[in-house]
Short mmCIF file of the C-alpha atoms (twelve columns), coordinates in Angstrom:
data_MODEL
# 
_entry.id   MODEL 
# 
loop_
_atom_site.group_PDB 
_atom_site.id 
_atom_site.type_symbol 
_atom_site.label_atom_id 
_atom_site.label_alt_id 
_atom_site.label_comp_id 
_atom_site.label_asym_id 
_atom_site.label_seq_id 
_atom_site.Cartn_x 
_atom_site.Cartn_y 
_atom_site.Cartn_z 
_atom_site.pdbx_PDB_model_num 
ATOM 1  C CA . MET A 1  10.833  -3.451 19.579  1 
ATOM 2  C CA . ASN A 2  7.719   -1.392 19.372  1 
ATOM 3  C CA . SER A 3  6.722   0.220  22.482  1 
ATOM 4  C CA . ASN A 4  3.023   1.058  21.345  1 
ATOM 5  C CA . PRO A 5  0.257   -1.080 22.914  1 
ATOM 6  C CA . THR A 6  -1.352  -3.541 20.650  1 
ATOM 7  C CA . ILE A 7  -4.714  -2.590 19.189  1 
ATOM 8  C CA . ALA A 8  -7.634  -4.525 20.633  1 
ATOM 9  C CA . PRO A 9  -10.070 -6.001 18.044  1 
ATOM 10 C CA . ASP A 10 -13.522 -4.084 17.834  1 
ATOM 11 C CA . TRP A 11 -16.547 -4.133 15.655  1 
ATOM 12 C CA . LYS A 12 -16.023 -0.386 14.792  1 
ATOM 13 C CA . TRP A 13 -13.018 -1.237 12.779  1 
ATOM 14 C CA . GLY A 14 -15.526 -2.460 10.117  1 
ATOM 15 C CA . THR A 15 -17.168 0.775  9.379   1 
ATOM 16 C CA . PRO A 16 -15.476 3.377  7.110   1 
ATOM 17 C CA . GLU A 17 -14.755 5.817  9.890   1 
ATOM 18 C CA . GLY A 18 -13.241 3.125  12.176  1 
ATOM 19 C CA . SER A 19 -11.140 1.732  9.278   1 
ATOM 20 C CA . ARG A 20 -9.552  5.097  8.690   1 
ATOM 21 C CA . GLU A 21 -8.951  5.473  12.632  1 
ATOM 22 C CA . PHE A 22 -7.618  1.865  12.618  1 
ATOM 23 C CA . ASP A 23 -5.367  2.848  9.835   1 
ATOM 24 C CA . ARG A 24 -4.123  5.967  11.502  1 
ATOM 25 C CA . LEU A 25 -3.480  3.896  14.667  1 
ATOM 26 C CA . ASN A 26 -1.489  1.445  12.864  1 
ATOM 27 C CA . ASP A 27 0.643   4.078  10.993  1 
ATOM 28 C CA . ARG A 28 1.434   5.712  14.396  1 
ATOM 29 C CA . SER A 29 2.768   2.379  15.457  1 
ATOM 30 C CA . LEU A 30 5.542   2.087  12.847  1 
ATOM 31 C CA . ASN A 31 9.079   3.188  13.235  1 
ATOM 32 C CA . LEU A 32 11.122  4.712  10.476  1 
ATOM 33 C CA . ARG A 33 12.812  1.506  9.089   1 
ATOM 34 C CA . GLU A 34 9.179   0.123  8.982   1 
ATOM 35 C CA . ILE A 35 7.910   2.884  7.085   1 
ATOM 36 C CA . ILE A 36 10.923  2.799  4.468   1 
ATOM 37 C CA . GLN A 37 10.422  -0.906 4.129   1 
ATOM 38 C CA . TRP A 38 6.586   -0.453 3.487   1 
ATOM 39 C CA . LEU A 39 7.471   2.360  0.966   1 
ATOM 40 C CA . GLU A 40 9.870   0.307  -0.974  1 
ATOM 41 C CA . GLU A 41 7.521   -2.847 -1.004  1 
ATOM 42 C CA . ALA A 42 4.823   -0.442 -2.571  1 
ATOM 43 C CA . GLU A 43 7.226   0.991  -5.156  1 
ATOM 44 C CA . THR A 44 8.094   -2.699 -6.189  1 
ATOM 45 C CA . LEU A 45 4.408   -3.568 -6.459  1 
ATOM 46 C CA . SER A 46 3.593   -0.673 -8.402  1 
ATOM 47 C CA . LEU A 47 6.561   -1.214 -10.753 1 
ATOM 48 C CA . SER A 48 5.482   -4.872 -11.273 1 
ATOM 49 C CA . MET A 49 1.998   -4.056 -11.923 1 
ATOM 50 C CA . GLN A 50 2.948   -1.404 -14.547 1 
ATOM 51 C CA . ALA A 51 5.086   -3.724 -16.233 1 
ATOM 52 C CA . CYS A 52 2.549   -6.330 -16.429 1 
ATOM 53 C CA . ARG A 53 0.138   -3.857 -17.876 1 
ATOM 54 C CA . GLU A 54 2.702   -2.823 -20.542 1 
ATOM 55 C CA . LYS A 55 3.218   -6.485 -21.549 1 
ATOM 56 C CA . GLN A 56 -0.569  -7.199 -21.818 1 
ATOM 57 C CA . THR A 57 -1.431  -4.168 -23.935 1 
ATOM 58 C CA . PRO A 58 -0.501  -4.365 -27.559 1 
ATOM 59 C CA . THR A 59 1.962   -1.721 -28.805 1 
ATOM 60 C CA . LYS A 60 0.332   0.390  -31.427 1 
ATOM 61 C CA . SER A 61 2.912   0.994  -34.423 1 
ATOM 62 C CA . ALA A 62 3.078   4.384  -36.036 1 
ATOM 63 C CA . PRO A 63 0.588   5.025  -38.791 1 
ATOM 64 C CA . LYS A 64 1.948   4.602  -42.358 1 
ATOM 65 C CA . ALA A 65 1.783   7.471  -44.604 1 
# 
């Protein structure tokens, strides 16, 4: 369904500049449905990590006067 050509493997993708370029190329190949799906999965992961952090940290009770 994607009309964009596949990206050939290259050693330059291992450098910081190449990695950013690779990400931009990949991002341009996504259609709207894939972008929305990625955003929903990222939100789910973020909420899951937040819930895990809240569960691990002990709740502080209000100081008694």
